[in-house]
PABAMAR-985983 format. One record per residue: z, y, x of N, C-alpha, C in turn; residue in three letters; residue number from 1. Coordinates in steps of 0.001 Angstrom, whole numbers, m for minus. Layout:
REM residues N
NODE / npz / npy / npx / capz / capy / capx / cpz / cpy / cpx / res / n
NODE / Z / Y / X / Z / Y / X / Z / Y / X / ALA / NUM .
...
REM end
This chain:
REM residues 93
NODE / npz / npy / npx / capz / capy / capx / cpz / cpy / cpx / res / n
NODE / 16267 / 137981 / 56303 / 15192 / 137632 / 55176 / 13912 / 138500 / 55660 / MET / 1 .
NODE / 14230 / 139936 / 55120 / 13138 / 140832 / 54963 / 12514 / 140806 / 56447 / THR / 2 .
NODE / 13401 / 141079 / 57687 / 12609 / 140970 / 59100 / 11435 / 139475 / 58898 / ARG / 3 .
NODE / 11766 / 138737 / 58331 / 11291 / 137154 / 58472 / 9787 / 137462 / 57568 / PHE / 4 .
NODE / 10178 / 138439 / 56284 / 9057 / 138247 / 55445 / 7584 / 139738 / 56042 / ILE / 5 .
NODE / 8402 / 140132 / 56711 / 7884 / 141735 / 57392 / 6569 / 141248 / 58572 / GLU / 6 .
NODE / 7808 / 140168 / 59175 / 6606 / 139411 / 60519 / 5468 / 138572 / 59842 / THR / 7 .
NODE / 5929 / 137878 / 58583 / 5255 / 136752 / 58561 / 3693 / 137412 / 58016 / ASN / 8 .
NODE / 4214 / 138905 / 57054 / 3192 / 139807 / 56657 / 1849 / 140301 / 57720 / GLN / 9 .
NODE / 3119 / 140865 / 59115 / 1739 / 141058 / 60174 / 1115 / 140087 / 60084 / LEU / 10 .
NODE / 1628 / 138380 / 60979 / 688 / 137616 / 61423 / m160 / 136994 / 59901 / ALA / 11 .
NODE / m304 / 137514 / 58860 / m930 / 136760 / 57855 / m2552 / 138334 / 57996 / GLU / 12 .
NODE / m1745 / 139524 / 58244 / m2735 / 140444 / 58615 / m3334 / 140389 / 59896 / ARG / 13 .
NODE / m3120 / 140331 / 61202 / m3620 / 139865 / 62086 / m4805 / 138902 / 61842 / ALA / 14 .
NODE / m4320 / 137464 / 60877 / m5249 / 136603 / 60953 / m6191 / 136920 / 60069 / GLN / 15 .
NODE / m6024 / 137915 / 58928 / m7008 / 138278 / 58109 / m7831 / 138718 / 58826 / ARG / 16 .
NODE / m7534 / 139715 / 59708 / m8693 / 140662 / 60574 / m9188 / 139594 / 61493 / LEU / 17 .
NODE / m8675 / 138732 / 62027 / m9571 / 137726 / 63162 / m10726 / 137414 / 62450 / ARG / 18 .
NODE / m10425 / 136903 / 61090 / m11108 / 136006 / 60105 / m12430 / 136891 / 59730 / PHE / 19 .
NODE / m11975 / 137936 / 59170 / m13035 / 139300 / 59228 / m14071 / 139533 / 60542 / ASP / 20 .
NODE / m13200 / 139228 / 61394 / m14343 / 139693 / 62781 / m15344 / 138569 / 62959 / SER / 21 .
NODE / m14519 / 137295 / 62751 / m15495 / 136100 / 62729 / m16733 / 136442 / 61463 / LEU / 22 .
NODE / m16377 / 136670 / 60765 / m17479 / 136733 / 59259 / m18394 / 137823 / 60083 / CYS / 23 .
NODE / m17730 / 138793 / 60484 / m18853 / 139768 / 60979 / m19892 / 139282 / 62278 / LEU / 24 .
NODE / m18850 / 138739 / 63310 / m19640 / 137733 / 64604 / m20801 / 136897 / 63854 / TRP / 25 .
NODE / m20275 / 136101 / 62840 / m21428 / 135203 / 62126 / m23098 / 136193 / 61702 / ILE / 26 .
NODE / m22477 / 137246 / 61243 / m23302 / 137865 / 60630 / m24523 / 138582 / 61388 / GLU / 27 .
NODE / m24155 / 138869 / 62507 / m24639 / 139305 / 63649 / m25164 / 138502 / 64523 / GLU / 28 .
NODE / m24633 / 136981 / 64276 / m25233 / 135809 / 65096 / m25816 / 135036 / 64464 / HIS / 29 .
NODE / m26400 / 135309 / 62848 / m26927 / 134345 / 61890 / m28370 / 133779 / 62585 / ILE / 30 .
NODE / m29148 / 134132 / 63324 / m30319 / 133738 / 64100 / m29952 / 132490 / 64750 / ASP / 31 .
NODE / m29017 / 132391 / 65176 / m28540 / 131190 / 66360 / m27541 / 130310 / 65877 / GLU / 32 .
NODE / m27984 / 129367 / 66780 / m26620 / 128430 / 66634 / m25524 / 128379 / 66574 / GLN / 33 .
NODE / m24722 / 128161 / 65538 / m23354 / 128632 / 65591 / m22455 / 127170 / 64982 / ILE / 34 .
NODE / m21659 / 126894 / 65696 / m20695 / 125624 / 65093 / m19273 / 125569 / 65483 / GLY / 35 .
NODE / m18879 / 124716 / 65267 / m17160 / 124847 / 65060 / m16851 / 125670 / 66575 / TRP / 36 .
NODE / m17429 / 125052 / 67640 / m17011 / 125411 / 68991 / m17488 / 126962 / 69254 / GLN / 37 .
NODE / m18558 / 127073 / 68561 / m18962 / 129302 / 68858 / m17877 / 129294 / 68070 / GLU / 38 .
NODE / m17079 / 129427 / 67119 / m16420 / 129791 / 65687 / m14794 / 129818 / 66489 / MET / 39 .
NODE / m14501 / 128709 / 66444 / m13177 / 128844 / 67434 / m13019 / 129440 / 68829 / THR / 40 .
NODE / m14061 / 129488 / 69242 / m14045 / 130207 / 70573 / m14079 / 131845 / 70639 / GLY / 41 .
NODE / m15012 / 132278 / 69351 / m15317 / 133490 / 68903 / m13790 / 133728 / 68569 / GLN / 42 .
NODE / m13333 / 133035 / 67609 / m12301 / 133509 / 66885 / m11072 / 134108 / 67419 / SER / 43 .
NODE / m10381 / 132847 / 68264 / m9315 / 132367 / 68806 / m8533 / 131359 / 68132 / GLY / 44 .
NODE / m9441 / 131099 / 66985 / m8102 / 130392 / 65633 / m8493 / 128665 / 65768 / LEU / 45 .
NODE / m8123 / 127517 / 65963 / m8028 / 126911 / 65875 / m9017 / 126182 / 64196 / GLU / 46 .
NODE / m9479 / 125041 / 64000 / m10302 / 124384 / 63204 / m9961 / 124497 / 62016 / PHE / 47 .
NODE / m8476 / 124039 / 61835 / m8217 / 123792 / 60463 / m7479 / 124860 / 59903 / PRO / 48 .
NODE / m7434 / 126118 / 60963 / m7255 / 127522 / 60308 / m8440 / 128333 / 59918 / VAL / 49 .
NODE / m9635 / 128101 / 60667 / m10255 / 128373 / 60141 / m11182 / 128177 / 58743 / ILE / 50 .
NODE / m10925 / 126639 / 58676 / m11501 / 125804 / 57432 / m10720 / 126397 / 56218 / HIS / 51 .
NODE / m9310 / 126641 / 56848 / m8359 / 126840 / 55008 / m8968 / 128226 / 54830 / ALA / 52 .
NODE / m9128 / 129346 / 56042 / m9240 / 130458 / 55331 / m10292 / 130561 / 54859 / LEU / 53 .
NODE / m11576 / 130265 / 55665 / m13205 / 130056 / 54351 / m12352 / 130162 / 52999 / PHE / 54 .
NODE / m11577 / 128436 / 52856 / m11348 / 128624 / 51633 / m10690 / 129542 / 50756 / TYR / 55 .
NODE / m9945 / 130109 / 51474 / m8617 / 131259 / 50928 / m9761 / 132231 / 50319 / LYS / 56 .
NODE / m10517 / 132659 / 51638 / m10907 / 134550 / 51174 / m12724 / 134014 / 50749 / TYR / 57 .
NODE / m13033 / 132833 / 50698 / m14567 / 132944 / 50551 / m14669 / 131836 / 49505 / LYS / 58 .
NODE / m14012 / 131377 / 49248 / m13890 / 129714 / 48217 / m14950 / 128644 / 48597 / SER / 59 .
NODE / m15672 / 128541 / 50183 / m16229 / 127994 / 50596 / m16040 / 127459 / 51629 / THR / 60 .
NODE / m16777 / 126555 / 52545 / m16617 / 126368 / 53680 / m17007 / 126984 / 55059 / THR / 61 .
NODE / m16930 / 126871 / 56123 / m18049 / 127399 / 57254 / m18951 / 127504 / 57250 / ALA / 62 .
NODE / m19453 / 126371 / 56954 / m21099 / 125812 / 56774 / m21542 / 126555 / 55688 / MET / 63 .
NODE / m21344 / 126166 / 54891 / m22013 / 126114 / 53660 / m21739 / 128211 / 53365 / ALA / 64 .
NODE / m21148 / 128913 / 54162 / m21103 / 130168 / 54277 / m21813 / 130232 / 55332 / PHE / 65 .
NODE / m22421 / 129808 / 56314 / m23249 / 130049 / 57517 / m24522 / 129839 / 56793 / ILE / 66 .
NODE / m24683 / 128774 / 55858 / m26096 / 128629 / 55367 / m26315 / 129136 / 54078 / ARG / 67 .
NODE / m25588 / 129506 / 53599 / m25831 / 130884 / 52520 / m26388 / 132123 / 52759 / GLN / 68 .
NODE / m25724 / 132264 / 54016 / m25788 / 133604 / 55330 / m26884 / 133505 / 55558 / ARG / 69 .
NODE / m27435 / 132370 / 56188 / m29383 / 132137 / 56701 / m30445 / 132248 / 55485 / ARG / 70 .
NODE / m29848 / 131611 / 54145 / m30883 / 131577 / 53441 / m30828 / 133143 / 53369 / MET / 71 .
NODE / m29710 / 133642 / 52575 / m29909 / 135358 / 52424 / m30824 / 135863 / 53298 / ALA / 72 .
NODE / m30431 / 135969 / 54846 / m31459 / 136478 / 55737 / m32766 / 136291 / 56401 / ALA / 73 .
NODE / m32988 / 135198 / 55590 / m34460 / 134756 / 55619 / m35032 / 134923 / 54556 / GLN / 74 .
NODE / m34660 / 135204 / 53131 / m35016 / 136152 / 52333 / m35353 / 137281 / 52348 / ALA / 75 .
NODE / m34284 / 137778 / 53107 / m34698 / 139288 / 53656 / m35509 / 139452 / 54198 / ALA / 76 .
NODE / m35840 / 138794 / 55076 / m36646 / 139216 / 56215 / m38299 / 138669 / 55822 / SER / 77 .
NODE / m39162 / 139389 / 56743 / m40414 / 139378 / 56043 / m40854 / 138505 / 57378 / SER / 78 .
NODE / m40511 / 137931 / 58446 / m40819 / 137372 / 59233 / m41130 / 136123 / 58813 / SER / 79 .
NODE / m42394 / 135486 / 59166 / m42814 / 133573 / 58918 / m42207 / 132652 / 59559 / VAL / 80 .
NODE / m41877 / 132569 / 61168 / m41689 / 131857 / 61608 / m39997 / 131387 / 61592 / GLY / 81 .
NODE / m39925 / 130492 / 62256 / m38590 / 129904 / 62287 / m37525 / 130765 / 62867 / PRO / 82 .
NODE / m36498 / 130671 / 62522 / m35001 / 130710 / 63389 / m34835 / 130793 / 64462 / PRO / 83 .
NODE / m34211 / 131100 / 65625 / m34295 / 130925 / 66957 / m33110 / 129235 / 67144 / SER / 84 .
NODE / m32447 / 128908 / 66017 / m31174 / 127953 / 65600 / m32198 / 126611 / 65169 / TRP / 85 .
NODE / m33664 / 127168 / 64589 / m34340 / 125985 / 64051 / m34817 / 125092 / 65277 / ALA / 86 .
NODE / m34659 / 123462 / 64702 / m35211 / 122750 / 65509 / m36668 / 122759 / 65874 / PRO / 87 .
NODE / m37814 / 122410 / 66967 / m38839 / 122843 / 66984 / m39365 / 121310 / 67144 / THR / 88 .
NODE / m40749 / 121041 / 66730 / m41494 / 119936 / 65836 / m42834 / 120358 / 66736 / THR / 89 .
NODE / m43223 / 119276 / 67533 / m44668 / 119691 / 67946 / m45673 / 118947 / 66484 / LYS / 90 .
NODE / m46675 / 119669 / 67037 / m48021 / 119184 / 65715 / m48757 / 118049 / 66490 / ALA / 91 .
NODE / m48902 / 116736 / 65555 / m49538 / 115497 / 66104 / m51022 / 116203 / 66289 / PRO / 92 .
NODE / m51597 / 115297 / 67636 / m52827 / 115701 / 68154 / m53891 / 115040 / 67790 / HIS / 93 .
REM end
């Protein structure tokens, strides 16, 4: 039983490290388009796992976390232009 608990704790720690690494990656790429495919590819975690971990550790969804971080980055930035992930629109002639 003790061995099972130790193994489970190690697996949970490893998963937490991957989650923390994913959150850091999101911060570093916040001005890029980030979707589920990018998050699963970057973290090696499956969609349901990422979804559950965001609720567990951040009390929000992954997409809400990304939106919050983008708003914070925009507020901290002095640039006026839209971020690279924003859709472009053409001005009418």
